[in-house]
C-alpha positions in Angstrom: 64.6 40.0 80.9 66.1 38.8 77.6 69.6 37.3 77.4 71.3 40.3 75.8 70.0 42.7 78.5 71.1 40.2 81.2 74.6 40.1 79.6 74.7 43.9 79.3 73.8 44.3 83.0 76.4 41.8 84.1 79.1 43.7 82.2 77.8 47.1 83.7 78.2 45.6 87.2 81.8 44.5 86.4 82.6 48.0 85.2 80.9 49.6 88.2 83.0 47.6 90.6 86.3 49.2 89.2 87.0 52.6 90.8 87.4 55.3 88.2 87.4 58.8 89.7 88.3 61.6 87.3 92.0 61.6 86.5 92.3 58.0 87.8 90.4 56.0 85.2 93.4 53.8 84.2 92.2 50.5 85.8 88.8 50.8 84.2 90.3 51.8 80.9 92.6 48.8 80.8 89.6 46.6 81.5 87.6 48.1 78.6 90.7 47.8 76.4 91.0 44.1 77.2 87.3 43.5 76.3 87.7 45.4 73.0 90.5 43.0 72.2 88.5 40.0 73.2 85.7 41.2 70.8 88.4 41.2 68.1 87.7 44.8 67.1 90.2 46.6 64.9 92.7 49.3 65.9 92.2 48.9 69.6 94.4 51.4 71.4 94.7 53.7 74.4 95.8 57.3 73.7 98.2 59.4 75.8 95.3 60.9 77.9 93.8 57.5 78.6 90.9 57.2 76.1 90.3 53.7 74.7 89.4 53.3 71.0 88.2 50.4 68.9 86.9 50.2 65.3 84.1 48.1 63.9 84.9 48.1 60.2 82.2 49.2 57.8 81.0 47.0 54.9 83.5 48.5 52.5 86.5 47.9 54.8 88.1 44.6 55.6 88.6 43.8 59.3 92.3 44.1 58.9 92.2 47.0 56.4 92.7 50.7 56.9 89.9 52.9 58.1 87.9 54.4 55.3 85.1 56.8 54.7 83.5 59.1 57.3 83.2 57.2 60.5 80.5 57.4 63.1 81.8 57.9 66.7 79.9 56.5 69.6 81.4 57.3 73.0 80.8 56.9 76.8 82.8 58.4 79.6 84.7 56.1 81.9 85.0 58.4 85.0 82.8 58.8 88.0 82.5 61.5 90.7 83.3 59.1 93.6 86.7 59.1 95.4 88.8 56.0 94.9 88.1 54.7 98.4 84.3 54.8 98.0 82.6 51.5 98.9 81.1 50.5 95.6 78.3 48.4 97.1 75.8 47.1 94.6 72.3 45.8 95.0 70.2 43.9 92.6 66.5 44.5 93.4 63.2 43.9 91.7 63.4 45.9 88.5 66.5 47.8 89.3 70.2 47.7 90.0 71.6 50.1 92.6 75.2 51.3 93.2 77.3 54.4 92.9 78.2 55.0 89.3 76.0 52.2 87.9 74.0 54.7 85.8 76.7 57.4 85.4 78.2 55.9 83.6 78.9 52.1 83.9 75.8 51.2 81.9 76.8 53.7 79.3 80.2 52.1 78.8 78.7 48.6 78.8 76.3 49.9 76.1 79.3 50.2 73.7 79.7 46.4 73.9 75.9 45.8 73.7 75.9 47.8 70.5 78.6 45.6 69.0 76.9 42.4 70.1 73.5 43.4 68.5 75.0 44.7 65.3 76.9 41.5 64.8 74.0 39.3 65.8 71.7 40.9 63.3 74.4 41.4 60.7 73.6 45.1 60.4 75.4 46.6 57.4 77.4 49.7 58.0 78.6 51.7 55.0 81.4 53.3 57.0 83.5 52.5 60.1 82.0 52.7 63.6 84.4 53.9 66.2 83.7 53.0 69.9 85.4 55.3 72.4 85.5 55.0 76.2 86.8 58.4 77.2 88.2 60.0 80.4 87.7 63.3 82.3 84.1 64.0 81.7 83.2 64.7 85.3 84.0 67.7 87.5 87.4 69.2 86.9 88.2 66.8 84.1 86.8 69.6 81.9 85.9 67.2 79.1 89.6 66.7 78.3 89.0 63.2 77.1 86.4 64.2 74.6 88.6 67.1 73.5 91.2 64.6 72.5 88.6 62.5 70.6 87.3 65.4 68.6 90.9 66.6 67.9 91.5 63.2 66.4 88.4 62.9 64.2 87.4 66.5 63.7 84.9 67.1 60.9 85.9 63.8 59.4 83.3 62.1 61.6 79.8 61.6 60.2 78.5 62.4 63.7 79.2 62.0 67.4 76.8 60.0 69.6 77.4 60.3 73.3 76.0 57.7 75.7 74.7 58.6 79.2 73.2 55.8 81.3 70.1 57.5 82.8 68.9 59.9 80.2 66.5 57.7 78.1 64.1 59.9 76.3 66.4 62.9 76.3 68.1 64.2 73.2 70.8 66.7 74.1 71.4 68.7 71.0 72.3 72.0 72.8 75.5 72.3 74.9 75.2 74.2 78.1 77.9 76.7 78.7 79.8 76.2 82.0 82.6 78.3 83.7 84.2 77.3 87.0 86.4 79.2 89.4 88.6 78.6 92.3 88.8 81.8 94.4 91.3 81.9 97.3 91.9 84.5 100.0 95.1 84.9 102.0 95.7 86.9 105.1 98.4 87.1 107.9 96.2 85.1 110.3 96.8 85.1 114.0 95.4 84.2 117.4 91.7 84.4 117.8 92.0 86.5 121.0 95.4 88.2 120.9 95.1 89.2 117.2 91.3 89.9 117.2 90.4 92.4 114.5 93.0 91.2 112.0 91.4 89.9 108.7 90.4 86.3 108.6 90.5 84.5 105.3 87.4 82.5 106.2 85.4 85.6 107.2 86.4 87.3 104.0 85.6 84.3 101.9 82.2 83.6 103.4 81.3 87.3 103.0 82.3 87.0 99.3 80.2 83.7 99.0 77.2 85.5 100.4 77.6 88.3 97.9 78.0 85.9 95.0 74.9 83.8 96.0 72.9 87.1 96.3 73.5 88.0 92.7 70.2 88.4 90.8 70.4 86.0 87.9 68.7 86.8 84.6 65.3 85.2 84.0 65.3 85.2 80.2 67.8 82.3 79.9 68.2 79.8 82.7 71.3 80.6 84.6 72.6 79.0 87.8 75.5 79.3 90.2 76.7 77.0 92.9 79.4 77.2 95.6 80.3 73.5 95.6 83.3 73.4 97.7 84.8 75.5 100.5 87.7 75.0 102.9 90.4 76.7 104.9 91.7 77.6 108.3 93.8 75.8 110.9 91.9 75.5 114.1 88.9 76.9 116.0 91.0 79.4 117.8 93.1 80.6 114.9 92.4 83.5 112.6 92.4 81.8 109.2 95.4 82.7 107.0 93.9 80.9 104.0 90.6 79.8 102.6 89.3 78.7 99.2 86.0 78.1 97.4 85.1 76.5 94.1 82.2 78.0 92.1 80.2 76.5 89.2 78.4 79.0 86.8 76.0 77.8 84.0 73.8 79.5 81.5 71.8 78.7 78.4 73.2 82.0 77.0 76.9 82.3 76.5 76.6 86.1 76.7 74.8 85.9 80.1 77.3 83.4 81.4 80.2 85.8 80.7 78.2 88.7 82.2 77.7 86.8 85.4 81.3 85.7 85.4 82.5 89.3 85.1 80.2 90.2 88.1 81.8 87.4 90.1 85.3 88.5 89.3 84.5 92.1 90.2 83.1 91.0 93.5 86.2 88.9 94.2 88.6 91.7 93.3 86.6 94.1 95.5 87.6 92.1 98.5 91.2 93.0 98.1 92.7 95.5 100.5 95.8 95.9 102.7 96.3 92.5 104.4 93.8 90.6 102.2 95.1 89.0 98.9 92.6 87.4 96.5 93.4 84.8 93.9 91.0 84.1 91.0 91.6 81.0 88.9 89.5 79.5 86.1 89.5 75.8 86.7 86.9 74.7 84.1 85.2 76.0 81.0 82.7 74.1 78.8 81.8 76.0 75.7 78.2 76.2 74.4 77.0 75.1 71.0 74.1 73.5 69.3 72.6 72.0 66.2 69.0 73.0 65.3 66.0 70.8 66.2 65.5 70.3 62.5 68.9 68.8 61.9 68.7 65.3 60.4 70.7 63.9 63.4 68.3 65.3 65.9 65.3 64.2 63.8 66.7 60.7 63.5 67.3 60.5 67.3 63.7 61.4 68.0 62.3 59.0 65.5 64.3 56.1 67.0 62.9 56.9 70.4 59.3 57.1 69.1 59.7 53.8 67.4 60.4 52.3 70.9 57.3 54.0 72.4 59.3 56.7 74.1 58.4 60.3 73.8 61.6 62.3 73.0 62.5 65.5 74.8 64.9 67.9 73.2 67.0 69.5 75.8 70.2 71.3 76.8 73.0 70.0 79.1 76.6 69.8 79.9 77.9 66.5 78.5 80.8 65.3 76.3 78.8 66.5 73.3 79.7 70.1 74.3 83.0 69.6 72.5 81.8 68.6 69.0 78.8 70.9 69.3 81.0 73.9 70.3 83.1 73.3 67.2 80.1 73.0 64.8 80.1 69.2 64.4 76.9 67.1 64.5 76.5 65.5 67.9 73.8 64.4 70.3 73.8 62.8 73.8 71.2 60.1 74.4 70.4 57.8 77.3 70.1 54.0 77.6 67.7 53.7 80.5 66.0 55.6 83.3 67.1 55.9 86.9 67.7 58.3 89.7 70.2 59.4 92.4 73.1 60.2 90.0 76.3 61.3 91.8 75.0 59.8 95.1 75.7 56.5 96.9 72.0 55.6 96.3 72.2 55.8 92.5 70.1 53.2 90.6 69.0 52.3 87.1 65.8 50.7 86.0 66.2 47.4 84.1 63.0 47.3 81.9 63.7 50.4 79.8 67.2 49.1 78.9 65.8 47.1 75.9 64.2 50.3 74.6 67.4 52.2 75.1 69.5 49.7 73.3 67.1 49.4 70.4 67.1 53.2 70.1 70.9 53.2 69.9 71.0 50.4 67.4 68.4 52.0 65.3 70.2 55.3 65.3 73.5 53.8 64.4 71.9 51.7 61.7 70.3 54.8 60.1 73.5 56.9 60.3 75.5 54.0 59.0 73.5 53.9 55.7 75.5 54.9 52.7 72.8 57.3 51.5 72.6 59.1 54.9 75.0 62.0 54.6 74.6 64.5 57.5 75.3 68.2 57.0 78.2 69.5 59.1 77.6 72.9 60.7 80.8 74.7 60.5 81.9 76.8 63.4 81.6 80.5 62.7 
């Protein structure tokens, strides 16, 4: 393992050890902010939502000068899916590092710094500014709020958006998967399990609804999924439940099919309403779809940089921070820095050896996009 990869891993471990559940990323964000300052990057700041920004000036801009030109944005999300009290145990094993959040996305955030180190070490010329962003609220109910703020800031003034994910080496996400999430609640009068038997139970009603939803026949022409990821309610084993709630995740490659399934779900939920049974339907998350074509210069460049490292690229679709710029018609891809497995579990791990290929891929892509002659077309939102 070379020195730069060892240094990168050490930083990833430091980041992984700082709890950062969605909506509670402040401690990790402050740590990243302090490191940006130590690197003497320009315009280091934290915005109102908690995103951390830093600028590596391009060749035409002095380190203390104002930002100029069309900048390139490279981002990595700070948050994890794990509650704040999760034991963040970490193991260094032969060829891998294991620990919750190490791949999603501690190594991605560390990659922002690895990029700076290598660009400086090799004196890589950049015609325009490079902005590094550690953003919040990518996971779960964060609903990509951090990236929304990033894109609101730069809009189509950015040359391109490159999103880093830790364990997706070889994948080039150029299509954004549409997602719609619901919280469905049912309320009843409740009562005693014996004395009031026959009165509606919120749990019985909700589980009946869940069974109807999961029995929906999903279209085959575009991959579409649904998942009841959370369910709770009730008071005790001998109480007719007065309240119950579920959270549902819908996804589809087709925005039209996604909305069609969503309408079916809403109709089923409203169909549960009757005297003594109240139903609440709340949209708690929505990630819009979008894409740039496989032939777009950004997608082509991302693939070529992977092939140069001996990695066969795979063009794919997913739900990542890139959803926001892609849904607005701006050039964006999500790429990975290494391989691994067990994302969103306590047994998550990353492989060490592919990290060098992943970082070389990133440096190569930034270098190509940072060339003065490399102007990318912007696909305007229709």
